[in-house]
Structure formats: structure tokens, C-alpha cells
C-alpha positions in Angstrom: -207.4 -206.2 2.1 -204.3 -206.3 4.3 -204.8 -209.6 6.1 -203.7 -210.1 9.7 -202.3 -213.1 11.5 -202.5 -214.4 15.0 -199.0 -213.3 15.9 -199.8 -209.6 15.2 -198.0 -209.2 11.9 -199.3 -208.4 8.4 -198.9 -210.8 5.5 -195.6 -209.2 4.4 -194.1 -209.7 7.9 -194.4 -206.1 9.0 -195.3 -205.5 12.6 -198.6 -203.7 13.0 -199.4 -201.4 16.0 -201.7 -203.5 18.2 -203.1 -200.4 19.9 -204.7 -199.3 16.7 -205.3 -202.7 14.9 -205.9 -206.2 16.3 -208.0 -209.2 15.6 -210.8 -208.0 17.7 -211.2 -204.9 15.7 -211.2 -206.5 12.3 -214.9 -206.5 11.8 -215.1 -202.8 12.9 -212.3 -201.9 10.5 -214.1 -203.5 7.6 -216.9 -200.9 7.9 -216.6 -197.8 5.8 -215.2 -194.9 7.8 -217.8 -192.6 6.2 -220.7 -194.2 8.0 -221.9 -190.7 8.8 -223.0 -190.5 5.2 -226.1 -192.6 6.1 -227.2 -189.9 8.6 -230.7 -188.6 7.9 -230.2 -185.1 9.2 -227.6 -182.5 10.0 -227.7 -180.3 13.1 -229.0 -176.8 12.5 -225.9 -175.4 14.0 -223.9 -176.6 10.9 -226.3 -174.5 8.7 -225.9 -171.5 10.9 -222.1 -171.9 10.6 -222.4 -172.2 6.9 -224.4 -169.0 6.6 -222.0 -166.9 8.5 -219.1 -168.4 6.6 -220.7 -167.9 3.2 -221.1 -164.2 3.9 -217.4 -164.1 2.9 -218.4 -165.5 -0.4 -221.1 -162.9 -0.7 -218.5 -160.1 -0.1 -216.2 -161.8 -2.7 -219.0 -161.6 -5.3 -220.3 -158.1 -4.3 -216.9 -156.3 -4.3 -215.8 -157.8 -7.6 -219.2 -157.2 -9.2 -220.2 -153.8 -8.0 -217.4 -151.9 -9.6 -218.6 -152.3 -13.1 -221.7 -150.2 -12.4 -219.9 -147.8 -10.0 -217.3 -147.1 -12.6 -219.9 -145.3 -14.8 -220.2 -142.7 -12.0 -216.6 -142.8 -10.7 -215.0 -141.9 -14.0 -217.0 -138.7 -14.1 -216.6 -137.9 -10.4 -212.8 -138.2 -10.4 -212.2 -137.6 -14.1 -210.6 -141.1 -14.3 -208.4 -141.9 -17.4 -208.7 -145.3 -18.9 -205.5 -146.3 -17.1 -206.9 -145.4 -13.7 -210.1 -147.2 -14.5 -208.1 -150.3 -15.2 -206.2 -149.8 -11.9 -209.3 -149.6 -9.8 -210.8 -152.7 -11.4 -207.7 -154.9 -11.5 -206.0 -153.9 -8.2 -208.6 -155.8 -6.2 -207.8 -159.0 -8.1 -204.0 -158.4 -7.7 -204.4 -157.9 -4.0 -206.5 -161.1 -3.7 -203.8 -163.1 -5.6 -201.1 -161.7 -3.2 -203.1 -162.4 0.0 -204.3 -165.9 -0.9 -201.0 -167.6 0.0 -200.7 -165.3 3.1 -204.1 -166.7 4.1 -202.7 -170.2 3.8 -199.8 -169.3 6.2 -202.1 -167.6 8.7 -204.6 -170.6 8.6 -201.9 -172.9 9.9 -200.5 -170.5 12.5 -203.6 -168.8 13.9 -206.5 -171.1 12.8 -209.4 -170.7 10.4 -211.7 -168.7 12.7 -209.3 -165.8 13.4 -208.5 -165.4 9.8 -212.2 -165.2 8.8 -212.8 -162.7 11.6 -209.8 -160.7 10.5 -211.0 -160.7 6.9 -214.4 -159.3 8.1 -212.6 -156.4 9.7 -210.6 -155.9 6.5 -213.7 -155.9 4.4 -215.4 -153.3 6.7 -212.4 -151.0 6.6 -212.2 -151.3 2.8 -215.9 -150.5 2.4 -215.5 -147.5 4.7 -212.5 -146.1 2.7 -214.4 -146.4 -0.6 -217.6 -145.0 0.7 -216.0 -141.8 2.1 -213.3 -141.4 -0.6 -212.7 -137.8 -1.5 -210.1 -138.6 -4.2 -209.1 -141.4 -6.4 -206.1 -142.4 -4.2 -208.3 -143.3 -1.1 -210.7 -145.1 -3.5 -207.8 -147.1 -4.9 -206.6 -147.9 -1.3 -210.1 -149.1 -0.5 -210.1 -151.5 -3.5 -206.7 -152.9 -2.4 -208.0 -153.5 1.1 -211.1 -155.4 0.0 -208.9 -157.4 -2.4 -206.9 -158.5 0.7 -210.1 -159.6 2.3 -211.1 -161.5 -0.8 -207.8 -163.3 -0.9 -208.0 -164.3 2.8 -211.6 -165.6 2.6 -211.2 -167.4 -0.7 -208.4 -169.5 0.8 -210.0 -170.0 4.2 -213.7 -170.4 4.0 -214.0 -173.5 1.6 -211.4 -175.3 3.8 -213.2 -174.3 7.0 -216.6 -175.5 5.7 -215.1 -178.8 4.4 -213.5 -179.5 7.8 -216.7 -178.7 9.7 -219.2 -180.5 7.4 -220.3 -184.1 7.6 -219.2 -186.2 4.7 -222.7 -186.6 3.2 -223.3 -182.8 3.2 -219.8 -181.5 2.5 -220.2 -180.9 -1.2 -223.4 -179.0 -0.8 -222.2 -176.9 2.1 -218.9 -175.9 0.6 -220.6 -175.1 -2.7 -222.9 -172.8 -0.7 -220.0 -170.4 -0.4 -219.7 -170.2 -4.2 -223.5 -169.8 -4.5 -223.1 -166.8 -2.2 -220.4 -165.4 -4.5 -222.9 -165.6 -7.3 -225.6 -164.0 -5.1 -223.2 -161.2 -4.2 -222.6 -160.5 -7.9 -226.4 -160.5 -8.6 -227.1 -158.1 -5.6 -224.2 -155.9 -6.8 -225.8 -155.6 -10.3 -229.2 -154.8 -8.8 -227.6 -152.2 -6.5 -225.8 -150.7 -9.5 -229.2 -150.5 -11.3 -230.9 -148.8 -8.4 -228.2 -146.3 -7.6 -226.8 -145.9 -11.1 -229.0 -142.9 -11.8 -228.3 -141.0 -8.6 -226.1 -137.9 -8.5 -222.5 -138.7 -9.3 -221.3 -137.8 -5.8 -223.9 -140.0 -4.0 -224.8 -143.1 -6.0 -221.3 -144.7 -6.1 -220.8 -144.2 -2.4 -223.9 -146.3 -1.6 -222.7 -148.9 -4.1 -219.3 -149.3 -2.6 -220.0 -148.5 1.0 -222.9 -151.0 1.5 -220.4 -153.9 1.5 -219.6 -152.9 5.1 -222.9 -154.2 6.4 -222.5 -158.0 5.6 -218.9 -157.9 6.7 -219.9 -156.5 10.1 -222.6 -159.1 10.4 -220.1 -161.9 9.6 -217.8 -160.6 12.3 -220.5 -160.6 14.9 -221.6 -164.1 13.9 -218.1 -165.5 14.1 -217.8 -164.3 17.7 -220.0 -167.3 18.5 -218.6 -169.8 15.9 -216.0 -172.4 16.9 -212.6 -173.3 15.4 -212.4 -176.1 13.0 -212.1 -179.4 14.9 -209.4 -180.7 12.6 -207.3 -177.6 13.3 -207.8 -178.1 17.0 -206.7 -181.8 16.8 -203.6 -180.8 14.8 -202.8 -178.3 17.6 -203.4 -181.0 20.2 -206.5 -179.4 21.8 -208.3 -182.7 21.7 -211.0 -182.3 24.4 -212.1 -179.0 22.9 -212.0 -180.5 19.4 -214.2 -183.4 20.6 -216.8 -181.0 22.1 -216.8 -178.9 18.9 -217.2 -182.0 16.7 -220.0 -183.3 18.8 -221.8 -180.0 18.5 -221.5 -180.2 14.7 -222.7 -183.8 14.6 -225.6 -183.5 17.1 -226.5 -186.8 18.8 -224.6 -189.0 16.3 -221.6 -191.0 17.6 -218.3 -189.2 16.7 -215.8 -191.7 18.0 -215.0 -193.2 14.6 -214.7 -189.8 12.8 -212.6 -188.3 15.7 -210.2 -191.3 15.7 -209.9 -191.1 11.9 -208.9 -187.4 12.1 -206.5 -188.0 15.0 -204.8 -191.0 13.3 -204.4 -189.0 10.1 -202.7 -186.3 12.1 -200.5 -188.7 14.0 -199.3 -190.3 10.8 -198.5 -186.9 9.3 -196.7 -185.8 12.6 -194.6 -188.9 12.7 -193.4 -188.1 9.2 -192.7 -184.4 10.0 -189.4 -182.9 8.8 -187.9 -179.5 8.5 -188.7 -179.5 4.8 -191.1 -176.6 3.8 -194.7 -177.9 3.3 -194.9 -177.0 -0.3 -191.6 -178.8 -1.1 -192.8 -181.8 0.9 -196.1 -181.8 -1.1 -194.1 -181.9 -4.3 -191.9 -184.7 -3.0 -194.9 -186.9 -1.9 -196.4 -188.6 -5.0 -200.0 -188.8 -3.8 -200.1 -185.2 -2.6 -198.3 -184.0 -5.7 -201.0 -185.5 -7.9 -203.7 -183.9 -5.7 -202.0 -180.5 -6.1 -201.8 -181.0 -9.9 -205.6 -181.7 -10.0 -206.4 -178.9 -7.6 -204.4 -176.2 -9.4 -205.6 -177.6 -12.7 -209.2 -177.1 -11.7 -208.6 -173.5 -10.7 -206.5 -172.9 -13.9 -209.2 -174.2 -16.3 -212.0 -172.5 -14.4 -210.3 -169.1 -15.3 -209.1 -170.1 -18.7 -212.7 -171.0 -19.6 -213.4 -167.3 -19.3 -215.9 -167.1 -16.4 -214.6 -164.0 -14.8 -214.0 -162.3 -18.1 -217.7 -162.9 -18.8 -218.8 -161.7 -15.3 -216.5 -158.6 -15.2 -217.3 -157.6 -18.8 -220.9 -158.8 -19.1 -222.1 -155.3 -19.8 -219.3 -154.8 -22.3 -220.1 -158.1 -24.0 -223.8 -157.2 -24.1 -222.9 -153.9 -25.7 -220.5 -155.6 -28.2 -223.4 -157.8 -29.3 -225.3 -154.8 -30.5 -227.6 -154.0 -27.6 -228.2 -150.2 -27.3 -228.9 -148.0 -24.3 -227.0 -147.8 -21.0 -230.1 -148.6 -18.9 -231.0 -151.7 -21.0 -227.4 -152.9 -20.8 -227.2 -152.5 -17.0 -230.4 -154.5 -16.4 -229.5 -157.2 -19.0 -226.2 -157.5 -17.1 -228.2 -157.9 -13.9 -230.2 -160.6 -15.6 -227.1 -162.6 -16.5 -225.9 -162.3 -12.9 -229.3 -163.6 -11.8 -228.9 -166.6 -14.2 -225.4 -167.3 -12.7 -226.9 -167.2 -9.2 -229.9 -169.4 -9.9 -227.9 -172.1 -11.6 -225.1 -172.0 -9.0 -227.9 -172.8 -6.4 -229.0 -175.6 -8.7 -225.5 -177.1 -8.3 -226.1 -177.4 -4.6 -228.8 -180.0 -5.2 -226.8 -181.8 -7.9 -223.4 -182.1 -6.3 -224.3 -184.9 -3.8 -226.6 -186.6 -6.3 -224.5 -187.0 -9.5 -221.0 -186.3 -7.9 -218.2 -183.8 -8.4 -216.6 -185.5 -11.4 -219.8 -185.8 -13.5 -220.9 -182.3 -12.6 -217.5 -180.8 -13.5 -217.1 -182.6 -16.9 -220.8 -182.0 -17.9 -220.4 -178.3 -17.0 -217.3 -178.0 -19.1 -218.9 -179.7 -22.1 -221.8 -177.1 -22.0 -219.4 -174.2 -21.5 -217.4 -175.3 -24.6 -220.5 -175.4 -26.8 -221.8 -172.1 -25.4 -218.5 -170.3 -26.0 -218.4 -171.7 -29.5 -222.0 -170.3 -30.0 -220.8 -166.9 -28.7 -217.9 -167.0 -31.2 -220.2 -167.9 -34.1 -222.6 -165.0 -33.1 -219.8 -162.4 -33.2 -218.4 -163.9 -36.4 -221.7 -163.6 -38.2 -222.0 -160.0 -37.0 -218.5 -159.3 -38.3 -219.3 -160.9 -41.7 -222.5 -158.9 -42.0 -221.2 -155.6 -40.5 -222.5 -152.2 -41.6 -220.3 -150.5 -44.2 -218.7 -147.1 -44.2 -220.6 -145.1 -46.9 -219.9 -141.5 -45.9 -216.7 -139.4 -45.5 -216.9 -136.3 -43.3 -214.7 -133.4 -44.3 -214.1 -132.3 -40.7 -212.5 -135.7 -40.0 -210.2 -135.8 -43.0 -206.8 -137.2 -42.3 -207.9 -139.2 -39.3 -206.9 -142.9 -39.2 -210.6 -143.6 -38.4 -211.5 -142.5 -42.0 -209.3 -145.3 -43.4 -211.6 -148.1 -42.2 -214.1 -149.7 -44.6 -216.8 -151.0 -42.2 -218.1 -150.8 -38.7 -216.3 -153.9 -37.5 -212.8 -152.7 -38.5 -213.7 -149.3 -37.0 -214.7 -150.8 -33.7 -211.4 -152.7 -33.4 -209.7 -149.4 -33.0 -210.4 -148.2 -29.5 -209.9 -144.6 -30.5 -212.8 -144.7 -33.1 -216.6 -144.9 -33.1 -219.3 -145.5 -35.7 -221.7 -142.6 -36.5 -224.8 -143.6 -38.6 -228.4 -142.8 -39.4 -230.7 -145.5 -37.9 -233.5 -146.3 -40.4 -236.1 -149.1 -41.0 -233.8 -150.5 -43.7 -230.8 -150.7 -41.4 -227.9 -148.3 -40.7 -227.4 -145.6 -43.4 -224.7 -143.0 -44.1 -222.2 -144.7 -41.7 -218.9 -143.1 -41.0 -216.0 -143.8 -38.7 -214.9 -140.9 -36.5 -212.4 -140.4 -33.7 -213.9 -140.8 -30.3 -213.4 -138.2 -27.6 -210.9 -139.6 -25.1 -212.4 -138.0 -22.0 -216.0 -138.4 -23.2 -216.3 -141.4 -25.5 -220.0 -140.8 -25.7 -219.4 -138.4 -28.5 -217.0 -137.9 -31.4 -214.2 -135.4 -31.6 -215.7 -133.9 -34.7 -218.4 -134.4 -37.3 -222.2 -135.1 -37.0 -221.9 -137.0 -33.8 -219.9 -134.4 -31.9 -222.6 -133.9 -29.3 -224.0 -136.0 -26.4 -227.5 -135.1 -27.5 -227.9 -136.3 -31.1 -230.8 -135.2 -33.3 -233.4 -137.5 -34.8 -232.2 -141.0 -35.7 -228.5 -140.2 -35.7 -226.7 -142.7 -33.5 -223.1 -142.8 -32.1 -221.8 -146.3 -31.4 -218.3 -146.4 -29.7 -218.5 -149.9 -28.4 -220.9 -151.8 -30.7 -221.9 -152.3 -34.3 -225.6 -152.4 -35.3 -226.4 -156.0 -36.3 -229.3 -158.3 -36.8 -227.4 -161.1 -35.0 -227.3 -159.3 -31.6 -229.5 -162.1 -30.1 -226.9 -164.9 -30.8 -224.2 -163.7 -28.4 -227.0 -163.0 -25.8 -228.2 -166.6 -26.0 -224.6 -167.9 -25.9 -223.9 -165.7 -22.8 -226.9 -167.0 -20.9 -226.3 -170.6 -22.0 -222.7 -170.4 -20.9 -223.7 -169.3 -17.4 -226.4 -171.9 -17.2 -223.8 -174.7 -17.9 -220.8 -173.2 -16.1 -222.5 -172.1 -12.8 -223.6 -175.4 -11.3 -220.3 -177.2 -12.1 -217.1 -175.4 -13.0 -218.2 -172.5 -10.8 -218.2 -174.2 -7.4 -216.5 -177.5 -8.0 -212.8 -176.3 -8.1 -213.3 -174.7 -4.7 -215.3 -177.7 -3.3 -212.8 -180.3 -4.6 -209.7 -178.3 -3.5 -211.2 -178.2 0.1 -211.3 -182.1 0.1 -208.3 -183.5 -1.6 -205.3 -182.6 0.6 -204.2 -184.4 3.8 -204.5 -182.3 7.0 -200.8 -181.4 7.0 -201.0 -180.0 3.4 -204.5 -178.6 3.4 -203.8 -175.0 4.1 -200.8 -174.9 1.7 -202.7 -176.8 -1.0 -205.7 -174.5 -0.8 -203.4 -171.4 -0.8 -201.5 -172.6 -3.9 -204.7 -173.4 -5.9 -206.3 -170.1 -4.8 -203.2 -168.2 -5.9 -203.4 -170.0 -9.2 -207.0 -168.9 -9.6 -206.4 -165.3 -8.8 -203.2 -165.0 -10.9 -204.9 -166.4 -14.0 -208.0 -164.4 -13.2 -205.9 -161.2 -13.3 -204.2 -162.2 -16.5 -207.6 -163.1 -18.2 -209.4 -160.0 -17.1 -206.6 -157.6 -18.1 -206.1 -159.3 -21.5 -209.7 -159.5 -22.6 -210.1 -156.1 -24.3 -206.6 -156.5 -25.9 -207.6 -159.9 -27.2 -210.7 -158.6 -28.8 -208.5 -156.1 -30.7 -205.8 -158.5 -31.8 -207.8 -161.7 -32.3 -211.2 -160.1 -32.9 -214.2 -160.6 -30.7 -215.1 -164.0 -32.2 -211.5 -165.1 -32.2 -211.3 -164.4 -28.5 -214.3 -166.7 -27.7 -213.0 -169.4 -30.0 -209.8 -169.2 -28.0 -211.7 -169.6 -24.7 -213.7 -172.5 -26.1 -210.4 -174.2 -27.2 -208.9 -173.7 -23.7 -212.0 -175.2 -22.1 -211.7 -178.2 -24.4 -208.1 -178.8 -23.2 -209.4 -178.5 -19.6 -212.1 -181.1 -20.4 -209.5 -183.6 -21.7 -207.1 -183.1 -18.7 -209.8 -183.4 -16.0 -211.4 -186.4 -17.7 -208.1 -188.2 -17.4 -207.1 -187.2 -13.9 -210.1 -186.0 -11.8 -211.4 -188.7 -9.4 -214.8 -188.8 -7.7 -214.8 -187.6 -4.0 -218.6 -187.8 -3.3 -219.5 -189.4 0.0 -215.9 -189.8 1.2 -214.5 -188.4 4.5 -211.6 -186.1 4.1 -209.3 -188.8 5.4 -210.6 -191.3 2.8 -210.1 -188.9 -0.1 -206.3 -189.0 0.6 -206.3 -192.5 -0.8 -207.8 -191.6 -4.1 -204.5 -190.1 -5.3 -202.2 -192.8 -4.0 -201.9 -194.8 -7.2 -199.7 -193.6 -10.1 -201.3 -192.3 -13.2 -198.9 -194.0 -15.5 -196.5 -196.9 -15.3 -197.1 -200.5 -14.3 -199.2 -199.7 -11.2 -203.0 -199.7 -11.2 -204.6 -196.5 -12.3 -207.1 -194.5 -10.3 -210.5 -196.1 -10.2 -213.0 -193.3 -10.7 -215.9 -195.5 -9.6 -215.1 -195.2 -5.9 -218.5 -196.1 -4.7 -217.4 -199.8 -4.2 -214.2 -199.0 -2.4 -213.9 -199.6 1.3 -211.1 -197.4 2.6 -209.8 -197.3 6.2 -207.1 -194.9 7.4 -204.8 -196.4 10.1 -201.8 -194.8 11.6 -198.9 -195.6 9.3 -201.1 -197.6 6.8 -203.8 -196.8 4.3 -205.8 -199.8 3.2 -208.7 -200.4 0.9 -210.7 -203.4 -0.4 -208.3 -204.1 -3.2 -205.4 -205.5 -1.1 -202.8 -202.8 -1.6 -200.5 -200.7 0.5 -200.1 -197.1 -0.6 -197.6 -194.4 0.0 -197.5 -192.3 3.2 -196.6 -188.6 3.2 -192.9 -189.3 3.4 
């Protein structure tokens, strides 16, 4: 610990600011600054604030999840080509990636609350555009608009919740936002199932337009919600910030927490320069390390394949060999329910076992589950149904050159026509699929949407006895991924940056998430063609393994720490002669003082400049 002397200097001779640190305060400064972690209860207002904030997460999940079921109706309503279907799905992700850094800029300039309220309006307008769309162009515009809302909220809400939550509840409350993302995806899949069998010009309007209800509720709720106390302090509205913080902490004393936030801001202000924040972050060793971890978490969350699994859950279920659209839709809803339930489970684990253990354990389970998925698809490919029949009407087609169902399915222009019998598929043949109506072949026995007897047309799956293996792998993957790698990248990113870099750091990591999300979702079907289905999941498993190694080396534990304390966890170098990060932070006493950061291990660490 930095020792003091009677003449008001530190042991290395540096003059200390007496207004913030003197002999009389030594005993007080020896206490952990996160004394609030011993509180037994949290004011109900904080939970109300969390609910209205997390509606943004619900909209995030709903708008990204509902389109898979709506597309079944939309492609018939507007005669959408495959290219237009890809546009309508992916343009939302692209807009989110674009507006995530814009959200970071607006958070600093306007505050967290106005950005969330503005995003609520954006969501409502987007839902209205999609619900009343009379052509594919207005529909596309609506998808772009809701993508903008997703980008703004995904940057803002985790940070807002982290800044408003007490230290002992922060992990749980920030993770609630991601639990609501999973809830939104589950509700979207149920809505798809309910309205999926309505008339083409009605069902999809309900699916897409209903998103306007929770966004309107969020806007009304935030009329009564306050601004983040940390943003208020940074913008020198201290009296209002004190009142807001007292409301969020109930009858507990806020002086120590308020002073810690203020001193952190004063330290950052004293080191202000004209250098852009992102450049300053890269020039500051501790913040650069935090940014590396934050962006790495978001990177490996997406490289582990989570949104590929969620966006293409119905496709993966069909690929495994499950037949029937209705069965596929409801099995997809079941996987969304699993994701939601186990994300909620993570809320109860995050403050018990910590962020680091939950993240690494989640990745280990995801690696094994992805490998199981790969093995399931590989066994199906090794035991695929053969081509035993050549149809004269299809002579000369490239589809006729394939020798089995698996090779036939790798060509998106082909499908497998076979007779379903008790002894397995019989008289199988590979035929060209109808581009506009892939539910039937261009020619041959399966050139009809209503096939006779046991004749089956498979344009996106092969009949197999191993269909259950990918299903088990899919469910197991979500069970492991949802409580850890689902919410933890967002939770940890909301904690690890100092106040002057928090908006920019969250914007950068969120941009990383959405950019890689877009690349992964747009490449999945192409990868299944070039690497095979099992090869794709082996790739995802390998990428998750790399993520496990990187995060095991560099991810510290932030459980139970105030946001100001967390800054010190990245202050020591990862390599060289200096001491490494101590992941067992439970025994560290860390106190943030203007111009100095000190802990119980007698070391002085770097300041932002």
C-alpha cells in the first residue's frame, strides 16, 4: 500500500493532494470502495429501471428472430428471389453494425436516456413500416430502421444498466438485458408459429408489426426514468447526479460511491487532450488491454456460431433430417425456449461463480456441443441415401451426376426425390429444384407440390437415422452457451472501461459484434456448401477453442467490483518483467484517488495519460 508520512508526501517523495488524502483518512481509505456489495437489498426502482431498459433487449431479440418465420409468407407475398430474401434478413444486421458506433457518439453528447428514448421511436417507426408495407421496398426500409434501433440500444443499454446498478447486482442486472434478447427470440418463434398459417397477406403483418407495442411501452416508461448518474457527473450536474444516485441506492449512504465516481472523472478530466478518444484508448496501456479483452469477447461470441445457430435454427433442424414445416417451426421455437431458460439461469450464476468462470465454462461446453453437431452431420454424410434411379425427363441435368443424397444436397439447385418405405429411402434420384418454388422439382416424379403416396421431395435435408444427433448437439450448445458466452461479453464490456472511454469502448466492441455477426450469418450457407455441413461445425468448434485459450489467458474477474475499481484490473502488463494480472481479485483492496490508483500490493499504476 502507498504509505504516507507526516509531512504529506508519499514514500517516493511525491506530494499528495491533502484535500483528498491525509493521515486522518487513512483508516477510511483502507476500506474497500465496494462496500455497497454487502447491502442486503436493492431499491425496487432499480428493478423498474432494469425492466424498461431491457425492453430494448427484447426488441433486439424479437426483430432479429421473427424474420425467419415471416420469410415463409413474405417470399410468396412479394415473390422474393433468394437475393432479396438475403437482403431482408441481413440488412438489419448491417444497419445495427453501422449505428452501434453512432450510438457511442450520441451517448457522450446527449446522454444515455435520450438515446434509448430515440431508439424506442426508431423501433416503433420501423415496426409500422413493416406492418403496412405494400411492396418489398418499404419492407426493406422497415428492416433497415429497426436495425438502426438495435445498433443504438445494443451499445447504450448495457452501459446504462452498469452505470445505474449497485456493484453487488451489476452482473445480474446487465445480464437481464441479454435474457430479454433471448426472451424476444423465443416470443418471436411462438408468434411465427401462431401466425404462420394465416393468409399470406395477413400473418406476416402481425409478426412484424407487433414489435411496435413493446417499443412504445419503453418510450413511455423512460419518460419517468433518470439519466445515468455517472453521465451527469461527467457533465458537471453534480446535485442532480447525487439525487439520482440516492434514488437508486435507497437509504444507503452514497458519499463514498459518489466521491469515487467524481474522483475518477476528475482524474480523467485533468488528463484531457485534443486526441480522439479511440486514439487515446489505444495509447493508454490499461485501456488498450481492456479494449482488447472487450472486443475479443464479442469477436469470439460470434465466431462460436451463436447467431448462425439462432438465425438458421430451422435450417439446421431441417438439415438434420427432420421433416415437415410445422414440426420444424415448433422445434425451432423449442430451441429458442432453451436459449431463454438457460440465459435466465445465467442471471443467478453470474454473481455466485463470477464472470470469468462462467465465460470459460460456457465456452468449454460450446466447444464439445459444436463437435457433437459436427459428428452428427458427419455420420449422416457417411451413411447417406444413394442415388438408385435415373429419370429420363431429367437427362443431361447436372443433378443427375451426383451419386448420393449428400452430394445432391450440396448443390443448392438440386433436391432429392425418393420413395419412403419401412426399409429406408428407395428409388432415390437427384432432380433440379424449381427456383421460384423449391418445394417441387422442375421435372420428374416430384414435379408437384402434392405428391402421391410415400413419395417425398427433400430439397434441404437427407433422410437419415442420425437426425437425433444434431438435434441433441443443438440443444446442448444453447444450454452451455446461453448462461455464459451469451450475456457475459455485454456484461463485461459495460464494466471494464474508465468513464472517459466507456461510450467509445462499448461502441467499438458492439461494432465488432455486429460486423462479425454479419459475416458469420452471410457465410453460413456458403460454408455448408464448400466445407460441408460437418466441416462448418468443426470450424466453429475450432474457433471457439481459440477463444477459450485467449480468454483464459487475458480475462480477469470483475465480480463484486465497482466500475472505478475494475479500471485497476488492467493496469499491469500481460508480459515483460512486471507482475501479471491476478485473476483472484477477491483479496485485493483497491481505492481510486485522484491522480493515483492504489491497491493492497503496494504498487502505483498507470493513469489514462
